[in-house]
C-alpha positions as CSV (number, residue, x, y, z in Angstrom):
1,M,-167.1,68.9,-52.8
2,K,-163.6,69.3,-54.4
3,Y,-160.1,70.1,-53.3
4,M,-157.7,72.1,-55.4
5,I,-154.5,70.2,-56.0
6,D,-153.1,73.2,-57.9
7,E,-154.6,76.1,-59.9
8,D,-155.7,73.8,-62.8
9,L,-156.5,70.5,-61.1
10,S,-159.2,69.6,-58.5
11,V,-160.3,66.3,-57.1
12,G,-163.2,65.4,-54.8
13,L,-166.3,63.5,-54.0
14,S,-169.8,63.7,-55.5
15,M,-173.2,62.4,-54.4
16,R,-176.3,62.6,-56.7
17,Q,-179.8,61.2,-57.0
18,E,-180.4,60.0,-60.6
19,T,-182.3,57.7,-62.8
20,F,-181.2,55.6,-65.8
21,Y,-183.6,54.1,-68.4
22,T,-182.7,50.4,-68.5
23,E,-183.8,47.7,-70.9
24,Y,-182.6,44.1,-70.6
25,K,-183.7,40.5,-71.0
26,S,-184.2,37.9,-68.3
27,F,-184.1,34.2,-69.2
28,E,-186.4,32.2,-67.0
29,S,-187.6,28.6,-67.1
30,D,-190.9,29.6,-68.6
31,G,-189.6,32.0,-71.2
32,I,-187.7,35.2,-72.0
33,Y,-188.8,38.4,-70.3
34,L,-188.0,41.9,-71.5
35,F,-187.6,44.4,-68.6
36,K,-187.9,48.1,-69.1
37,Q,-187.2,50.1,-65.9
38,Q,-186.1,53.6,-64.8
39,P,-184.7,52.9,-61.3
40,N,-183.8,55.8,-59.0
41,F,-180.3,55.6,-57.5
42,T,-178.0,57.5,-55.2
43,T,-174.6,57.5,-56.9
44,F,-171.4,58.2,-55.0
45,S,-168.4,59.2,-57.1
46,I,-164.8,60.3,-57.1
47,V,-164.4,63.3,-59.4
48,S,-161.6,65.1,-61.0
49,E,-161.7,68.3,-63.0
50,Y,-158.9,70.1,-65.0
51,K,-158.8,73.6,-66.5
52,L,-158.0,73.0,-70.2
53,V,-158.0,76.6,-71.2
54,D,-157.9,79.6,-68.9
55,Y,-158.6,83.1,-70.3
56,D,-159.2,86.0,-67.9
57,N,-162.3,85.1,-65.9
58,L,-163.5,82.3,-68.3
59,S,-162.2,78.7,-68.2
60,V,-162.8,75.6,-70.2
61,L,-163.0,72.5,-68.0
62,G,-162.7,68.8,-68.6
63,G,-163.7,66.3,-66.0
64,V,-164.3,62.7,-65.2
65,A,-166.2,61.0,-62.4
66,M,-166.2,57.3,-61.5
67,G,-168.9,56.1,-59.1
68,L,-171.1,53.4,-57.9
69,N,-174.6,52.9,-56.6
70,K,-176.8,50.1,-55.5
71,G,-177.3,48.9,-59.1
72,G,-173.8,49.1,-60.5
73,Y,-171.0,51.4,-61.7
74,V,-171.1,54.8,-63.5
75,L,-168.4,56.5,-65.6
76,R,-169.1,60.2,-66.3
77,P,-166.8,62.3,-68.6
78,S,-167.8,66.0,-68.9
79,V,-166.8,69.3,-70.5
80,G,-167.9,72.7,-69.4
81,L,-167.3,76.4,-68.8
82,Q,-166.5,78.2,-65.6
83,Y,-167.0,82.0,-65.2
84,Q,-165.1,83.4,-62.2
85,A,-167.5,86.2,-61.1
86,Y,-165.5,87.0,-57.9
87,H,-162.4,85.7,-56.2
88,N,-164.4,82.9,-54.4
89,L,-167.5,82.6,-56.5
90,A,-167.9,81.0,-59.9
91,F,-170.7,79.9,-62.3
92,H,-170.5,76.6,-64.1
93,V,-172.3,75.2,-67.2
94,G,-171.5,72.1,-69.2
95,L,-172.4,68.8,-70.8
96,E,-171.8,65.3,-69.5
97,Y,-172.1,61.7,-70.7
98,S,-173.1,59.0,-68.2
99,H,-172.5,55.3,-68.8
100,F,-174.1,52.9,-66.2
101,W,-173.1,49.2,-66.0
102,F,-175.2,46.7,-64.1
103,G,-175.5,43.0,-63.8
104,H,-178.5,40.6,-64.1
105,Q,-178.2,36.8,-64.2
106,N,-174.4,36.8,-64.7
107,R,-174.7,39.2,-67.7
108,I,-173.4,42.7,-67.9
109,N,-175.9,45.3,-69.2
110,S,-175.5,49.0,-69.7
111,A,-177.5,52.2,-70.1
112,R,-176.3,55.7,-71.1
113,K,-177.5,59.2,-71.1
114,Y,-176.4,62.8,-71.8
115,G,-177.0,65.6,-69.5
116,F,-176.6,69.4,-69.0
117,Y,-175.4,70.8,-65.7
118,Y,-175.2,74.3,-64.2
119,G,-174.3,75.6,-60.8
120,L,-172.4,77.8,-58.5
121,S,-169.1,77.1,-56.7
122,F,-167.8,78.7,-53.6
123,Q,-164.2,78.6,-52.6
124,L,-163.5,78.6,-48.8
């Protein structure tokens, strides 16, 4: 859900269910363990999106989301296209990069992934 600040800038909130492949070491009294997991998180984010280029019904968008989940923090920049089909209906496609930071035994670890998104937006 986003709110239009002006015709080029929108801000809002996002909630998504996602997984990150994580690989990290744990130092225990009986040795070093390597953990490989793919935990499933619900991530809540603050998002902003800006129209970089606007040509007729097609716009190039740049965005960033900053969020958190039970495991840690997520930063998610993105770039995409928006096609305005009607006054209040648009189609979106784009690419995003997600970087997830989490802690284990007072050490900061991270995982990253790339994604493709698509969808519809309705303006009320």
